[in-house]
Every structure is written in C-alpha cells, then in structure tokens.
Wavefront OBJ file of the C-alpha trace (Angstrom):
o trace
v -40.394 179.365 -43.047
v -39.762 175.750 -44.144
v -36.069 174.872 -43.760
v -33.512 176.790 -41.732
v -29.931 176.508 -40.518
v -28.902 177.924 -37.136
v -25.293 178.623 -36.151
v -24.543 179.255 -32.485
v -21.470 179.975 -30.402
v -21.211 180.993 -26.763
v -19.399 180.209 -23.538
v -19.581 176.475 -22.853
v -22.123 175.683 -20.169
v -24.603 173.000 -19.156
v -27.910 172.315 -20.865
v -27.367 174.217 -24.146
v -28.167 171.344 -26.508
v -31.209 170.185 -24.520
v -32.566 173.731 -24.325
v -32.169 174.379 -28.057
v -33.679 171.067 -29.179
v -36.610 171.457 -26.763
v -37.275 174.956 -28.095
v -37.288 173.715 -31.710
v -39.736 170.940 -30.817
v -42.078 173.341 -28.997
v -42.375 175.643 -32.026
v -43.159 172.718 -34.327
v -39.767 172.103 -35.877
v -38.071 168.821 -36.748
v -34.260 168.747 -36.426
v -32.730 166.983 -39.441
v -29.053 167.644 -38.596
v -27.167 168.664 -35.473
v -23.476 168.882 -34.662
v -21.473 170.600 -31.962
v -17.911 171.269 -30.873
v -16.287 172.609 -27.700
v -13.004 174.524 -27.809
v -11.716 173.366 -24.435
v -8.838 175.856 -24.309
v -11.088 178.883 -24.831
v -14.196 177.335 -23.237
v -16.353 178.110 -26.275
v -19.309 176.014 -27.482
v -20.210 175.811 -31.196
v -23.324 174.277 -32.710
v -24.902 173.933 -36.148
v -28.362 172.557 -36.725
v -30.819 172.241 -39.585
v -34.606 172.222 -39.011
v -37.735 171.648 -41.046
v -41.133 173.186 -40.325
v -44.263 171.633 -41.809
v -47.579 173.467 -41.765
v -46.180 175.907 -39.252
v -47.563 179.430 -38.959
v -44.400 180.680 -37.268
v -42.489 183.348 -39.212
v -38.754 184.007 -39.342
v -39.268 187.239 -37.402
v -41.293 185.644 -34.613
v -38.883 182.693 -34.420
v -35.889 185.037 -34.069
v -37.649 187.082 -31.403
v -38.677 184.029 -29.362
v -35.309 182.334 -29.735
v -33.504 185.473 -28.641
v -35.682 185.989 -25.567
v -35.881 182.329 -24.571
v -32.329 181.143 -25.243
v -29.852 183.618 -26.704
v -29.976 186.094 -23.811
v -29.992 183.338 -21.216
v -26.867 181.612 -22.585
v -25.148 184.725 -23.970
v -25.250 183.333 -27.509
v -23.969 184.816 -30.727
v -26.141 183.256 -33.391
v -27.308 183.453 -36.994
v -30.287 181.990 -38.827
v -30.349 181.191 -42.561
v -33.091 180.048 -44.890
v -31.887 176.846 -46.558
v -34.098 177.462 -49.580
v -32.443 180.800 -50.397
v -29.157 180.483 -52.280
v -26.541 183.065 -51.231
v -25.361 185.490 -53.911
v -21.641 185.162 -54.672
v -19.586 187.722 -56.582
v -16.390 186.637 -58.312
v -13.293 188.849 -58.450
v -10.787 187.820 -61.152
v -7.736 189.164 -62.970
v -6.076 187.221 -65.818
v -5.752 183.619 -64.570
v -8.712 181.610 -65.824
v -8.359 178.114 -64.311
v -10.328 178.809 -61.101
v -12.942 180.848 -62.963
v -13.612 178.073 -65.501
v -13.871 175.491 -62.717
v -16.276 177.567 -60.632
v -18.519 178.420 -63.562
v -18.543 174.798 -64.706
v -19.631 173.652 -61.255
v -22.129 176.524 -61.090
v -23.672 175.452 -64.419
v -23.980 171.933 -63.035
v -25.683 173.333 -59.893
v -23.000 171.878 -57.618
v -22.240 174.927 -55.485
v -25.628 176.010 -54.133
v -25.091 179.692 -54.984
v -26.193 182.406 -57.379
v -23.496 184.306 -59.294
v -25.033 187.666 -60.233
v -21.816 189.214 -61.586
v -18.052 189.090 -62.061
v -15.670 191.973 -61.323
v -12.206 192.190 -62.870
v -9.333 194.651 -63.011
v -8.640 193.421 -66.577
v -10.803 192.704 -69.605
v -9.066 189.437 -70.467
v -11.731 187.106 -69.054
v -14.813 188.930 -70.295
v -15.465 186.332 -73.017
v -15.669 183.567 -70.389
v -18.306 185.484 -68.422
v -20.256 186.083 -71.635
v -20.072 182.380 -72.490
v -21.807 181.601 -69.176
v -24.172 184.579 -69.553
v -22.972 186.319 -66.372
v -22.613 190.157 -66.232
v -18.925 191.169 -66.347
v -17.744 194.502 -64.922
v -14.305 195.913 -65.686
v -13.166 197.948 -62.694
v -9.616 199.331 -63.059
v -7.702 199.031 -59.792
v -4.181 200.402 -59.405
v -2.239 202.294 -56.754
v -3.318 205.511 -58.504
v -7.087 204.871 -58.522
v -7.728 202.632 -55.501
v -10.409 204.902 -53.988
v -12.275 205.089 -57.303
v -11.968 201.364 -57.821
v -13.097 200.557 -54.294
v -16.145 202.844 -54.593
v -17.128 201.178 -57.877
v -16.695 197.680 -56.421
v -18.870 198.512 -53.412
v -21.532 200.119 -55.592
v -21.763 196.977 -57.747
v -21.838 194.639 -54.736
v -24.724 196.599 -53.218
v -26.599 196.809 -56.525
v -26.474 193.035 -56.991
v -27.171 192.393 -53.256
v -24.094 190.186 -52.944
v -23.791 188.065 -49.789
v -20.159 186.999 -50.164
v -17.149 187.403 -52.451
v -14.691 184.898 -53.914
v -11.273 185.983 -55.105
v -10.702 183.532 -57.943
v -7.038 184.452 -58.403
v -7.705 188.169 -58.146
v -4.228 189.664 -58.157
v -4.900 192.795 -56.092
v -4.949 193.415 -52.352
v -8.523 193.963 -51.147
v -9.051 197.270 -49.349
v -9.691 197.467 -45.584
v -13.068 199.127 -46.180
v -14.285 196.254 -48.368
v -12.991 193.735 -45.818
v -14.902 195.481 -43.028
v -18.110 195.483 -45.094
v -17.749 191.748 -45.811
v -16.087 190.474 -42.650
v -15.538 186.707 -42.919
v -17.350 186.814 -46.243
v -14.429 187.179 -48.649
v -12.802 183.884 -49.654
v -9.352 183.734 -51.199
v -7.346 180.897 -52.741
v -3.659 180.935 -51.917
v -1.310 179.099 -54.247
v 0.622 177.282 -51.540
v 0.133 175.359 -48.324
v 0.085 178.183 -45.761
v 2.198 179.208 -44.062
v 5.011 178.533 -46.532
v 6.817 179.989 -49.515
v 5.299 183.480 -49.688
v 5.676 185.714 -52.724
v 4.780 185.717 -56.383
v 6.505 182.437 -57.322
v 5.852 179.893 -54.542
v 6.178 176.901 -56.877
v 9.633 178.033 -57.989
v 10.673 178.446 -54.354
v 9.267 175.012 -53.497
v 11.052 173.486 -56.488
v 14.398 174.948 -55.423
v 13.907 173.570 -51.902
v 13.201 170.076 -53.234
v 9.874 169.762 -51.414
v 7.950 166.477 -51.482
v 4.470 167.976 -51.214
v 2.834 171.112 -52.580
v -0.501 172.501 -51.521
v -3.220 175.115 -51.762
v -5.091 176.984 -49.043
v -8.467 178.699 -49.078
v -9.080 181.217 -46.311
v -11.152 184.210 -45.321
v -9.557 187.556 -46.110
v -8.386 189.843 -43.323
v -6.247 192.972 -43.345
v -3.241 190.779 -42.489
v -2.228 189.454 -45.890
v -2.731 185.661 -46.186
v -3.254 185.363 -42.419
v -7.034 184.937 -42.353
v -8.967 181.981 -40.922
v -8.297 178.857 -42.990
v -11.333 177.081 -44.481
v -9.834 174.277 -46.586
v -6.426 172.889 -47.619
v -5.089 170.024 -49.682
v -1.769 168.663 -50.906
v -0.198 166.717 -53.775
v 2.985 164.709 -53.658
v 5.924 165.670 -55.900
v 9.448 164.389 -56.333
v 12.771 165.076 -58.054
v 11.352 163.874 -61.383
v 8.859 166.755 -61.576
v 9.638 170.047 -63.308
v 8.491 173.533 -62.301
v 5.790 173.186 -64.963
v 4.596 169.983 -63.278
v 4.478 171.835 -59.949
v 2.372 174.594 -61.504
v -0.022 172.121 -63.151
v -0.492 170.139 -59.956
v -0.841 173.366 -57.966
v -3.563 174.714 -60.233
v -5.486 171.466 -59.896
v -5.306 171.841 -56.125
v -6.396 175.476 -56.298
v -9.531 174.525 -58.234
v -10.473 171.729 -55.847
v -9.713 173.587 -52.623
v -11.509 176.758 -53.690
v -14.613 174.843 -54.792
v -14.729 173.015 -51.451
v -14.406 176.274 -49.539
v -17.195 177.903 -51.557
v -19.522 174.968 -50.917
v -18.741 174.910 -47.188
v -19.449 178.634 -46.871
v -22.589 178.504 -49.014
v -23.971 175.645 -46.913
v -23.262 177.628 -43.704
v -20.841 174.986 -42.419
v -18.080 177.355 -41.320
v -17.858 179.377 -38.110
v -15.050 181.845 -37.447
v -13.710 182.432 -33.977
v -10.363 183.845 -32.822
v -8.940 183.818 -36.382
v -9.687 180.108 -36.781
v -12.581 178.204 -38.282
v -14.814 175.449 -37.036
v -15.866 173.508 -40.159
v -18.809 171.166 -39.741
v -19.238 168.050 -41.876
l 1 2 3 4 5 6 7 8 9 10 11 12 13 14 15 16 17 18 19 20 21 22 23 24 25 26 27 28 29 30 31 32 33 34 35 36 37 38 39 40 41 42 43 44 45 46 47 48 49 50 51 52 53 54 55 56 57 58 59 60 61 62 63 64 65 66 67 68 69 70 71 72 73 74 75 76 77 78 79 80 81 82 83 84 85 86 87 88 89 90 91 92 93 94 95 96 97 98 99 100 101 102 103 104 105 106 107 108 109 110 111 112 113 114 115 116 117 118 119 120 121 122 123 124 125 126 127 128 129 130 131 132 133 134 135 136 137 138 139 140 141 142 143 144 145 146 147 148 149 150 151 152 153 154 155 156 157 158 159 160 161 162 163 164 165 166 167 168 169 170 171 172 173 174 175 176 177 178 179 180 181 182 183 184 185 186 187 188 189 190 191 192 193 194 195 196 197 198 199 200 201 202 203 204 205 206 207 208 209 210 211 212 213 214 215 216 217 218 219 220 221 222 223 224 225 226 227 228 229 230 231 232 233 234 235 236 237 238 239 240 241 242 243 244 245 246 247 248 249 250 251 252 253 254 255 256 257 258 259 260 261 262 263 264 265 266 267 268 269 270 271 272 273 274 275 276 277 278 279 280 281 282 283 284
C-alpha cells in the first residue's frame, strides 16, 4: 500500500479531523492532500484525503480493519478507501452520436483521464470503426422495448467479465434499466444536452432557440431511476444571441457536452465526488 485516497462522511461532530490525521500519522502515513466540507442544514461532515506510505508494512486489509475499529465505529462514518495507483475501469455506452466518443478516446490516448477503457457497448454498429481505430473491444448489444431483458442481461455479463468499475453514457440514446442502476449506484455518468433543469425532450436546442435564450449549457450527472434527476457532477454554459442559428446552438452545445463530460469523468476517476441526498460534494 503506497498511495491511497479516503472519502468519509458522517454526522458533524468535534474532533473528526484531528482523530483522522493522528491515526494516519501513527500508522506511518504522510497526508499529501486534505479537504473537508460541512452541510450545515443536514449536519453532515464530508472529508477527502490522500496519503502516502513509505516503507510501511501495513496492508490495505489491516489498515481498513484498524481504521474501522478506531475511528469509523466511534464517529459513525460511512467511508471508502481507494488505491491511487490503480486506475478504475470505465465502460462506454454509445449509440450513433460520435462527438463525445471521439473526445473521450482522444483524451484517453493522451492519458488525460486516469482510467482504463476495457470495452465499448452500443445498441448500434455505427461506431464500431472508431473503437477499432483505438483498439478497444466493441460489443453490439441490441436494446429495444422488445428485447430489454436480453439486452440488460448481456450488458451485465460484459460489465462483469471486464470487471468494470463505472459506466459512462457517451450519448447513449436508451434509458438504463433499474437493475443496472442498482448494480452501479452512483457509478453511471450521463451527459445531458442542456443546462438542467430546462428544455426537456429530444430537441432542447430547438426549444431554446425558439425561446430566444442567451445561454445554453450541458450537464453531467449520475444516473438514477428518475430520468435526468440524478446528482449533478459538472455543468457549463456558452453565450448565444439572436445572430446564432439552430446549427450554431447545436455546435456550441456539442462542444460543451465534450468538455463537461470529460471533466465529470476525471472528477469521478480521481475520487473527488461524494453523493449525499441526491446532491454531490465535488472536491477540488
């Protein structure tokens, strides 16, 4: 165990930070990053810290056991520990739109995202050539109202086979099933082509254009059973005016989708997001 990230949330109370930092020091760790936040309304404490261990004989298992007994039970903590040197495995779900897929794979090739991409799943074959260009296994899994159970079973089988840690819907134009959501709770990231909550439906840019809006946006969020109502990870906007056409709106919107989705992936991969009460705490 060399470098780890710890995420903690619990009821806000005295002496949490001092107790955690003292524990890390006693087991031979050096804290390289620490941040915390208190939700005053709900009285909930959140903390993220990164530690390094040099020449330590402590194992992940013994650390977890000691931390749980010494601190987690005492403070009533919900907590997770991650090895910073292990990149999470991310599966991509796509349909026919290619702009987000190209952007993600370009950043992946440049080693910007801190993830592994073991495979891509699609309900169409249109983007297979892109996956092949980047040498990533592509799996065509038909998914319609008539074969949802079959499609879901195949998706889950592939996710287990490749030991996927989280999923990104890179403009996947199907509703994810409740079973898949429950298996990957707060681990499915979607990009929504508008600044939520606003202009729902298949053509948000056309609706925004008709309304004469001055900004358009994109929103990346975790997927829940309530469509487009999951905890928001990242958002951004672009200014528009009366001189812009619908095509301009779409072009600007796609640029935002690429940027916002990439940021959300990186935040999740670096364990900088914590979900609580359908909201996120996003650490810098």
